[in-house]
TORLUMLO-110212 format. One record per residue (C-alpha): residue number from 0; x negated, y negated, z negated. Coordinates in steps of 0.1 Angstrom, whole numbers. Layout:
BEGIN
  pos   east  north     up
  NUM      X      Y      Z
...
***
This chain:
BEGIN
  pos   east  north     up
    0    -89    -18   -213
    1   -114     -1   -189
    2   -141    -19   -169
    3   -133    -27   -133
    4   -164    -22   -110
    5   -164    -44    -79
    6   -190    -38    -52
    7   -198    -70    -33
    8   -223    -81     -7
    9   -249   -108    -14
   10   -229   -136      1
   11   -239   -170    -13
   12   -204   -176    -28
   13   -208   -145    -50
   14   -237   -163    -67
   15   -221   -197    -70
   16   -231   -218   -100
   17   -194   -221   -108
   18   -193   -183   -115
   19   -224   -181   -137
   20   -206   -187   -170
   21   -180   -161   -161
   22   -206   -136   -149
   23   -227   -139   -180
   24   -198   -134   -204
   25   -205   -101   -222
   26   -168    -95   -229
   27   -155    -96   -194
   28   -140    -64   -181
   29   -151    -69   -145
   30   -186    -59   -134
   31   -200    -70   -101
   32   -225    -47    -83
   33   -244    -65    -56
   34   -253    -45    -25
   35   -287    -50     -9
   36   -288    -76     19
   37   -285    -62     55
   38   -271    -28     43
   39   -235    -26     57
   40   -238     12     55
   41   -236      9     17
   42   -205    -13     18
   43   -173      9     14
   44   -151    -15     33
   45   -174    -14     63
   46   -173     24     61
   47   -136     23     59
   48   -134      1     90
   49   -155     27    108
   50   -131     55     98
   51   -102     34    110
   52   -118     26    143
   53   -126     63    149
   54    -91     73    140
   55    -72     45    158
   56    -92     30    186
   57   -117     56    199
   58   -105     73    230
   59    -72     55    227
   60    -54     30    250
   61    -26      7    238
   62     -6    -10    265
   63      2    -39    242
   64    -13    -58    213
   65     18    -48    192
   66     12    -11    199
   67    -24    -15    187
   68    -14    -35    157
   69     12     -8    148
   70    -14     20    151
   71    -37      1    127
   72     -9     -5    102
   73      2     31    104
   74    -33     42     97
   75    -36     21     65
   76      0     26     53
   77      5     63     61
   78    -26     82     75
   79    -51     69     50
   80    -30     77     19
   81    -19    111     33
   82    -54    121     44
   83    -75    103     17
   84    -92    136      6
   85   -104    141     42
   86   -117    105     45
   87   -130    100      9
   88   -165    113     13
   89   -171     94     45
   90   -162     61     27
   91   -177     67     -7
   92   -206     92     -4
   93   -232     67    -15
   94   -214     61    -49
   95   -215     94    -67
   96   -217     92   -105
   97   -248    110   -117
   98   -249    123   -152
   99   -284    124   -168
  100   -272    154   -188
  101   -275    174   -156
  102   -309    161   -145
  103   -344    158   -159
  104   -360    124   -152
  105   -397    127   -146
***
């Protein structure tokens, strides 16, 4: 089984004492990566929300709440999967995998 990497903010509940035994277990397959405090630009979900707003709400007018809701759902259900390659770097560009084989650390 592969490791699942989860990026989380530094909310207090992510550091709860109840989680400490689970977090310290060396055999668990989930690894938490804590983002720095006050750095929403590093949080992929915040970046995805920004892409959604740009695509759905900027320069758009919806006459009803239901039309706005439908536009948001269409973005997440159709537009995002269909155009993921166009959106991917905007959402994930802070998380490139760097291989030390290609770089010399000095």
